[in-house]
VMD Tcl script that builds the backbone (N, CA, C; Angstrom):
set m [mol new atoms 309]
animate dup $m
set s [atomselect $m all]
$s set {name element resname resid chain x y z} {
  {N N ALA 1 A 24.250 29.411 10.377}
  {CA C ALA 1 A 23.289 28.348 10.175}
  {C C ALA 1 A 22.975 27.675 11.497}
  {N N ASP 2 A 21.713 27.303 11.668}
  {CA C ASP 2 A 21.266 26.639 12.889}
  {C C ASP 2 A 21.532 25.145 12.768}
  {N N ALA 3 A 22.442 24.632 13.607}
  {CA C ALA 3 A 22.832 23.225 13.531}
  {C C ALA 3 A 22.012 22.349 14.468}
  {N N ARG 4 A 20.982 22.927 15.087}
  {CA C ARG 4 A 20.180 22.145 16.023}
  {C C ARG 4 A 19.304 21.144 15.285}
  {N N LEU 5 A 19.090 20.033 15.926}
  {CA C LEU 5 A 18.278 18.962 15.364}
  {C C LEU 5 A 16.800 19.278 15.557}
  {N N LYS 6 A 16.021 19.054 14.498}
  {CA C LYS 6 A 14.574 19.244 14.569}
  {C C LYS 6 A 13.904 17.870 14.639}
  {N N VAL 7 A 12.705 17.847 15.172}
  {CA C VAL 7 A 11.953 16.587 15.247}
  {C C VAL 7 A 11.792 15.993 13.853}
  {N N SER 8 A 11.615 16.831 12.861}
  {CA C SER 8 A 11.430 16.349 11.490}
  {C C SER 8 A 12.712 15.779 10.874}
  {N N ASP 9 A 13.842 15.910 11.568}
  {CA C ASP 9 A 15.114 15.335 11.109}
  {C C ASP 9 A 15.276 13.878 11.547}
  {N N VAL 10 A 14.311 13.365 12.306}
  {CA C VAL 10 A 14.409 12.038 12.896}
  {C C VAL 10 A 13.445 11.090 12.190}
  {N N GLY 11 A 13.912 9.850 11.985}
  {CA C GLY 11 A 13.056 8.831 11.385}
  {C C GLY 11 A 13.207 7.514 12.111}
  {N N VAL 12 A 12.209 6.655 11.926}
  {CA C VAL 12 A 12.212 5.328 12.521}
  {C C VAL 12 A 11.865 4.327 11.427}
  {N N VAL 13 A 12.663 3.267 11.323}
  {CA C VAL 13 A 12.377 2.167 10.403}
  {C C VAL 13 A 11.993 0.965 11.245}
  {N N ALA 14 A 10.860 0.368 10.912}
  {CA C ALA 14 A 10.399 -0.841 11.607}
  {C C ALA 14 A 10.133 -1.927 10.564}
  {N N PRO 15 A 10.345 -3.184 10.942}
  {CA C PRO 15 A 10.216 -4.252 9.945}
  {C C PRO 15 A 8.791 -4.565 9.523}
  {N N TYR 16 A 7.808 -4.248 10.342}
  {CA C TYR 16 A 6.439 -4.653 10.050}
  {C C TYR 16 A 5.494 -3.456 10.094}
  {N N ARG 17 A 4.496 -3.464 9.222}
  {CA C ARG 17 A 3.521 -2.368 9.140}
  {C C ARG 17 A 2.837 -2.141 10.480}
  {N N SER 18 A 2.493 -3.192 11.201}
  {CA C SER 18 A 1.817 -3.023 12.492}
  {C C SER 18 A 2.711 -2.295 13.492}
  {N N GLN 19 A 4.017 -2.543 13.444}
  {CA C GLN 19 A 4.940 -1.818 14.316}
  {C C GLN 19 A 5.017 -0.348 13.909}
  {N N VAL 20 A 5.019 -0.092 12.613}
  {CA C VAL 20 A 5.044 1.295 12.125}
  {C C VAL 20 A 3.849 2.059 12.686}
  {N N ILE 21 A 2.675 1.476 12.585}
  {CA C ILE 21 A 1.461 2.138 13.069}
  {C C ILE 21 A 1.528 2.370 14.570}
  {N N ARG 22 A 1.995 1.371 15.303}
  {CA C ARG 22 A 2.080 1.507 16.761}
  {C C ARG 22 A 3.077 2.598 17.164}
  {N N VAL 23 A 4.253 2.609 16.547}
  {CA C VAL 23 A 5.259 3.627 16.869}
  {C C VAL 23 A 4.734 5.017 16.493}
  {N N ARG 24 A 4.117 5.137 15.327}
  {CA C ARG 24 A 3.530 6.426 14.928}
  {C C ARG 24 A 2.539 6.928 15.968}
  {N N ASN 25 A 1.646 6.053 16.394}
  {CA C ASN 25 A 0.638 6.450 17.378}
  {C C ASN 25 A 1.268 6.863 18.699}
  {N N LEU 26 A 2.290 6.131 19.152}
  {CA C LEU 26 A 2.980 6.492 20.390}
  {C C LEU 26 A 3.667 7.849 20.269}
  {N N LEU 27 A 4.307 8.098 19.138}
  {CA C LEU 27 A 4.975 9.386 18.934}
  {C C LEU 27 A 3.967 10.528 18.862}
  {N N ARG 28 A 2.883 10.322 18.150}
  {CA C ARG 28 A 1.846 11.365 18.048}
  {C C ARG 28 A 1.259 11.696 19.407}
  {N N ALA 29 A 1.073 10.689 20.256}
  {CA C ALA 29 A 0.532 10.912 21.601}
  {C C ALA 29 A 1.464 11.776 22.444}
  {N N ARG 30 A 2.733 11.838 22.052}
  {CA C ARG 30 A 3.732 12.642 22.769}
  {C C ARG 30 A 4.105 13.901 21.982}
  {N N ASN 31 A 3.234 14.300 21.072}
  {CA C ASN 31 A 3.442 15.494 20.229}
  {C C ASN 31 A 4.718 15.404 19.394}
  {N N LEU 32 A 5.034 14.213 18.934}
  {CA C LEU 32 A 6.205 14.004 18.088}
  {C C LEU 32 A 5.789 13.448 16.723}
  {N N GLY 33 A 4.643 13.904 16.251}
  {CA C GLY 33 A 4.101 13.418 14.986}
  {C C GLY 33 A 4.954 13.754 13.782}
  {N N ALA 34 A 5.902 14.681 13.911}
  {CA C ALA 34 A 6.770 15.040 12.787}
  {C C ALA 34 A 7.878 14.015 12.549}
  {N N VAL 35 A 8.057 13.073 13.490}
  {CA C VAL 35 A 9.035 11.998 13.289}
  {C C VAL 35 A 8.461 11.064 12.237}
  {N N ARG 36 A 9.208 10.845 11.185}
  {CA C ARG 36 A 8.747 9.982 10.106}
  {C C ARG 36 A 8.993 8.527 10.483}
  {N N VAL 37 A 7.959 7.694 10.360}
  {CA C VAL 37 A 8.039 6.281 10.714}
  {C C VAL 37 A 7.577 5.469 9.512}
  {N N GLY 38 A 8.375 4.465 9.130}
  {CA C GLY 38 A 7.979 3.645 7.997}
  {C C GLY 38 A 8.740 2.340 7.945}
  {N N THR 39 A 8.354 1.515 6.993}
  {CA C THR 39 A 9.060 0.259 6.753}
  {C C THR 39 A 10.276 0.556 5.886}
  {N N VAL 40 A 11.103 -0.440 5.678}
  {CA C VAL 40 A 12.266 -0.280 4.790}
  {C C VAL 40 A 11.800 0.147 3.404}
  {N N ASP 41 A 10.724 -0.450 2.926}
  {CA C ASP 41 A 10.211 -0.096 1.603}
  {C C ASP 41 A 9.780 1.365 1.546}
  {N N ASP 42 A 9.210 1.886 2.628}
  {CA C ASP 42 A 8.795 3.289 2.677}
  {C C ASP 42 A 9.996 4.229 2.580}
  {N N TYR 43 A 11.143 3.798 3.071}
  {CA C TYR 43 A 12.343 4.644 3.094}
  {C C TYR 43 A 13.234 4.488 1.873}
  {N N GLN 44 A 12.839 3.670 0.922}
  {CA C GLN 44 A 13.638 3.490 -0.296}
  {C C GLN 44 A 13.853 4.852 -0.948}
  {N N GLY 45 A 15.110 5.264 -1.100}
  {CA C GLY 45 A 15.430 6.544 -1.717}
  {C C GLY 45 A 15.273 7.752 -0.808}
  {N N GLN 46 A 14.973 7.557 0.453}
  {CA C GLN 46 A 14.791 8.640 1.424}
  {C C GLN 46 A 15.911 8.586 2.450}
  {N N GLU 47 A 16.108 9.679 3.162}
  {CA C GLU 47 A 17.082 9.669 4.260}
  {C C GLU 47 A 16.701 10.702 5.295}
  {N N GLU 48 A 17.243 10.532 6.489}
  {CA C GLU 48 A 17.030 11.450 7.608}
  {C C GLU 48 A 18.380 11.705 8.268}
  {N N LYS 49 A 18.465 12.756 9.069}
  {CA C LYS 49 A 19.715 13.023 9.789}
  {C C LYS 49 A 19.948 12.001 10.893}
  {N N VAL 50 A 18.865 11.568 11.546}
  {CA C VAL 50 A 18.954 10.576 12.619}
  {C C VAL 50 A 17.932 9.485 12.325}
  {N N MET 51 A 18.387 8.227 12.355}
  {CA C MET 51 A 17.483 7.097 12.117}
  {C C MET 51 A 17.567 6.114 13.277}
  {N N PHE 52 A 16.418 5.656 13.707}
  {CA C PHE 52 A 16.322 4.562 14.651}
  {C C PHE 52 A 15.797 3.370 13.865}
  {N N ILE 53 A 16.418 2.219 14.061}
  {CA C ILE 53 A 16.002 1.011 13.357}
  {C C ILE 53 A 15.497 0.016 14.388}
  {N N SER 54 A 14.226 -0.332 14.271}
  {CA C SER 54 A 13.660 -1.348 15.147}
  {C C SER 54 A 14.003 -2.720 14.594}
  {N N THR 55 A 14.554 -3.553 15.434}
  {CA C THR 55 A 14.835 -4.934 15.041}
  {C C THR 55 A 14.029 -5.892 15.909}
  {N N VAL 56 A 12.928 -5.408 16.427}
  {CA C VAL 56 A 12.103 -6.174 17.346}
  {C C VAL 56 A 11.285 -7.222 16.597}
  {N N VAL 57 A 11.362 -8.449 17.073}
  {CA C VAL 57 A 10.491 -9.518 16.611}
  {C C VAL 57 A 9.806 -10.016 17.865}
  {N N SER 58 A 8.489 -9.875 17.945}
  {CA C SER 58 A 7.836 -10.051 19.231}
  {C C SER 58 A 6.921 -11.255 19.354}
  {N N ARG 59 A 6.795 -12.064 18.326}
  {CA C ARG 59 A 5.930 -13.229 18.475}
  {C C ARG 59 A 6.557 -14.443 17.810}
  {N N ALA 60 A 6.056 -15.590 18.187}
  {CA C ALA 60 A 6.537 -16.831 17.592}
  {C C ALA 60 A 6.193 -16.842 16.108}
  {N N PRO 61 A 6.942 -17.575 15.327}
  {CA C PRO 61 A 6.645 -17.660 13.900}
  {C C PRO 61 A 5.199 -18.085 13.650}
  {N N SER 62 A 4.601 -17.500 12.653}
  {CA C SER 62 A 3.206 -17.774 12.334}
  {C C SER 62 A 3.046 -19.091 11.591}
  {N N LYS 63 A 1.803 -19.476 11.346}
  {CA C LYS 63 A 1.513 -20.667 10.552}
  {C C LYS 63 A 2.087 -20.506 9.149}
  {N N HIS 64 A 2.089 -19.268 8.654}
  {CA C HIS 64 A 2.657 -18.997 7.325}
  {C C HIS 64 A 4.122 -19.433 7.277}
  {N N VAL 65 A 4.871 -19.088 8.314}
  {CA C VAL 65 A 6.288 -19.459 8.365}
  {C C VAL 65 A 6.427 -20.972 8.488}
  {N N ALA 66 A 5.590 -21.591 9.311}
  {CA C ALA 66 A 5.648 -23.045 9.467}
  {C C ALA 66 A 5.328 -23.744 8.146}
  {N N ASN 67 A 4.321 -23.255 7.442}
  {CA C ASN 67 A 3.968 -23.848 6.146}
  {C C ASN 67 A 5.085 -23.656 5.129}
  {N N ALA 68 A 5.715 -22.486 5.149}
  {CA C ALA 68 A 6.827 -22.225 4.235}
  {C C ALA 68 A 7.999 -23.150 4.550}
  {N N ALA 69 A 8.209 -23.415 5.828}
  {CA C ALA 69 A 9.296 -24.316 6.223}
  {C C ALA 69 A 9.049 -25.712 5.675}
  {N N LYS 70 A 7.812 -26.172 5.788}
  {CA C LYS 70 A 7.477 -27.497 5.264}
  {C C LYS 70 A 7.709 -27.551 3.760}
  {N N ALA 71 A 7.289 -26.491 3.062}
  {CA C ALA 71 A 7.452 -26.451 1.609}
  {C C ALA 71 A 8.930 -26.445 1.228}
  {N N LEU 72 A 9.741 -25.663 1.953}
  {CA C LEU 72 A 11.173 -25.616 1.660}
  {C C LEU 72 A 11.836 -26.963 1.901}
  {N N ASN 73 A 11.480 -27.570 3.026}
  {CA C ASN 73 A 12.080 -28.858 3.359}
  {C C ASN 73 A 11.632 -29.953 2.402}
  {N N ALA 74 A 10.376 -29.923 1.992}
  {CA C ALA 74 A 9.855 -30.924 1.061}
  {C C ALA 74 A 10.484 -30.775 -0.317}
  {N N GLY 75 A 10.773 -29.530 -0.702}
  {CA C GLY 75 A 11.334 -29.276 -2.027}
  {C C GLY 75 A 12.841 -29.262 -2.051}
  {N N GLY 76 A 13.474 -29.643 -0.943}
  {CA C GLY 76 A 14.938 -29.658 -0.903}
  {C C GLY 76 A 15.521 -28.262 -0.806}
  {N N GLY 77 A 14.744 -27.314 -0.202}
  {CA C GLY 77 A 15.201 -25.932 -0.075}
  {C C GLY 77 A 16.305 -25.791 0.944}
  {N N ALA 78 A 16.614 -24.572 1.294}
  {CA C ALA 78 A 17.743 -24.272 2.169}
  {C C ALA 78 A 17.462 -24.579 3.634}
  {N N GLY 79 A 16.216 -24.917 3.968}
  {CA C GLY 79 A 15.918 -25.343 5.333}
  {C C GLY 79 A 15.811 -24.213 6.326}
  {N N GLU 80 A 16.419 -24.413 7.511}
  {CA C GLU 80 A 16.226 -23.504 8.628}
  {C C GLU 80 A 16.660 -22.076 8.343}
  {N N ALA 81 A 17.722 -21.893 7.593}
  {CA C ALA 81 A 18.183 -20.530 7.295}
  {C C ALA 81 A 17.115 -19.756 6.533}
  {N N SER 82 A 16.470 -20.399 5.559}
  {CA C SER 82 A 15.418 -19.742 4.792}
  {C C SER 82 A 14.208 -19.463 5.656}
  {N N VAL 83 A 13.871 -20.379 6.537}
  {CA C VAL 83 A 12.737 -20.187 7.429}
  {C C VAL 83 A 13.005 -19.028 8.369}
  {N N ALA 84 A 14.219 -18.936 8.882}
  {CA C ALA 84 A 14.573 -17.815 9.758}
  {C C ALA 84 A 14.412 -16.504 9.015}
  {N N GLY 85 A 14.777 -16.479 7.747}
  {CA C GLY 85 A 14.631 -15.269 6.951}
  {C C GLY 85 A 13.188 -14.853 6.816}
  {N N LEU 86 A 12.281 -15.822 6.686}
  {CA C LEU 86 A 10.861 -15.492 6.600}
  {C C LEU 86 A 10.373 -14.866 7.890}
  {N N ALA 87 A 10.880 -15.308 9.011}
  {CA C ALA 87 A 10.434 -14.812 10.303}
  {C C ALA 87 A 11.028 -13.446 10.630}
  {N N LEU 88 A 12.158 -13.084 10.040}
  {CA C LEU 88 A 12.846 -11.856 10.418}
  {C C LEU 88 A 12.711 -10.728 9.408}
  {N N GLY 89 A 11.978 -10.898 8.359}
  {CA C GLY 89 A 11.745 -9.825 7.409}
  {C C GLY 89 A 13.031 -9.229 6.869}
  {N N PHE 90 A 13.127 -7.895 6.884}
  {CA C PHE 90 A 14.278 -7.224 6.279}
  {C C PHE 90 A 15.590 -7.539 6.981}
  {N N LEU 91 A 15.541 -8.013 8.216}
  {CA C LEU 91 A 16.772 -8.304 8.951}
  {C C LEU 91 A 17.546 -9.458 8.318}
  {N N ALA 92 A 16.846 -10.337 7.628}
  {CA C ALA 92 A 17.501 -11.493 7.019}
  {C C ALA 92 A 17.799 -11.283 5.538}
  {N N CYS 93 A 17.444 -10.134 5.008}
  {CA C CYS 93 A 17.658 -9.849 3.588}
  {C C CYS 93 A 18.739 -8.776 3.461}
  {N N PRO 94 A 19.922 -9.124 2.992}
  {CA C PRO 94 A 21.033 -8.167 2.949}
  {C C PRO 94 A 20.710 -6.865 2.210}
  {N N ARG 95 A 20.021 -6.920 1.100}
  {CA C ARG 95 A 19.713 -5.688 0.352}
  {C C ARG 95 A 18.779 -4.777 1.130}
  {N N ARG 96 A 17.730 -5.364 1.707}
  {CA C ARG 96 A 16.781 -4.552 2.470}
  {C C ARG 96 A 17.411 -4.043 3.759}
  {N N PHE 97 A 18.254 -4.852 4.393}
  {CA C PHE 97 A 18.950 -4.404 5.601}
  {C C PHE 97 A 19.874 -3.242 5.271}
  {N N ASN 98 A 20.548 -3.316 4.116}
  {CA C ASN 98 A 21.409 -2.224 3.671}
  {C C ASN 98 A 20.619 -0.921 3.512}
  {N N VAL 99 A 19.417 -1.013 2.964}
  {CA C VAL 99 A 18.564 0.175 2.832}
  {C C VAL 99 A 18.297 0.749 4.220}
  {N N ALA 100 A 17.984 -0.108 5.196}
  {CA C ALA 100 A 17.681 0.360 6.544}
  {C C ALA 100 A 18.864 1.075 7.175}
  {N N ILE 101 A 20.052 0.512 7.063}
  {CA C ILE 101 A 21.198 1.111 7.766}
  {C C ILE 101 A 21.838 2.262 7.002}
  {N N SER 102 A 21.467 2.450 5.758}
  {CA C SER 102 A 22.087 3.535 4.979}
  {C C SER 102 A 21.175 4.755 4.836}
  {N N ARG 103 A 20.097 4.791 5.548}
  {CA C ARG 103 A 19.194 5.944 5.457}
  {C C ARG 103 A 19.692 7.048 6.323}
}
mol reanalyze $m
mol bondsrecalc $m
mol representation Tube
mol addrep $m
């Protein structure tokens, strides 16, 4: 049996759809279009031999996060921890993070 790794054995999980598209385009430009790239939700029930997990957060929290923070604080919510979770996507959600690291 051939134990060598194929490009199609590699996958990338990114937290945001825009990152998925950007990584896909970069890989395709380098003739690596067979590398599967998706969000955690895309990988639900899927697995690869090698997975790269992007944990990149590249911009300040959006107005959406700021508005959610105000709503949480006004309603007696969990405060900063909940707001951080909104800004970090799957990284702050234990179930979704588990999906990412177990692929």
